[in-house]
N, C-alpha and C positions, 0 to 999 in steps of 0.2 A: 504493500500500499504505500503511495507516495505521500510526502509530507502536505502536499496540496489537499489530497483526499481525506487526510487526518483533520486538517484544519476545518474542511467544510463539514465533515461529521461532528466535530466538536462544536462548531456554530449551531448545528441543528439540535444537538443535545442541549446546549446552553438555552437556546430559544425554547425549547419545549420545557426545559427545566424551570425557567423563569415563569412561564406560563404555568405550569404545575404548581409552583409555590404560590402564585397569586390565586389560583382557583382554590387550593388547600387553605389559604388564609381566609378567603371570602366564605368558604364553607365552614370555617371555624374547626378545621381538623387539622391539628399540628403534625400528625403522624405523616399525612401526604405532603404537607409543606416541607417537612424535613426530609422525607425521602427524595423528594424532587431536588431540594438543595444539595443533598449529599451526592446525588447522581450528577449534578452540574459541577460540583467540586472536583468528582472524580475525572470528569471528562477534561477540566481545566488542567488537572495534573498530568493526564495523559497527553495532552497537548505540549506541556513542558517538557516532559521526558522524550517525545517524538521529535521535538525541535533539537533537543540537546543531543540526541544519538544520530540524527540524520546528517548524511554527508552532504556538504554544501553542493548545490547544483553547480555542475561544470559548465560555465558560460563562456562562450567565446573560443572553444577548442577548434572548432572549423575556422573561425576568423583569425585566430591565431597562425593556423596553418597557411591561411591565404596570405597574411601579412609577412610571414617568413619566406614564403615563395616570391613574393614580390620583392622583398629586400635582396634575395639571392639574385634576382634578375637585375636589380639595379645596380648591385656590386658587380655583377659580371659586365655591365655596360660601362664600368669604371668609376663609379661613386665611391666615396670613401665610406668604408663600412662603420667605422666608429662614429662618425659624424652622422651617418644615417640612423643607427641605433639611438644616438642621443637625441635626435629629432622624434623618433618614434616614442621615447621614453617620455619626451616633454608633452607630446599630444595624449598620451595615456594619462598623465598627472592633470592635464587640462579636464580631460573627460571626468575623472575622479572628482574633480572640485566641483563640477556641474551636477552632481548628483544630489 
């Protein structure tokens, strides 16, 4: 199960849990409200654990390969590799600042 699927499932459980707590409180049934509250808390804990153990998504693997291939092409055409890599690094830093 992907982290996105876990997040969606937890969101559904939390929405249902909040609704259940409200209905239990309106019905003056503390057991129902407590049960839904505990289910919501367990779902939130599952989300925390799933987020902690999930590997970060590998972004840009394909894009990185394209950049490396383009760098190799430009170096073959006579560009200074060190200067080119410095330029790419600067572009990456600009991109990170814009997030």
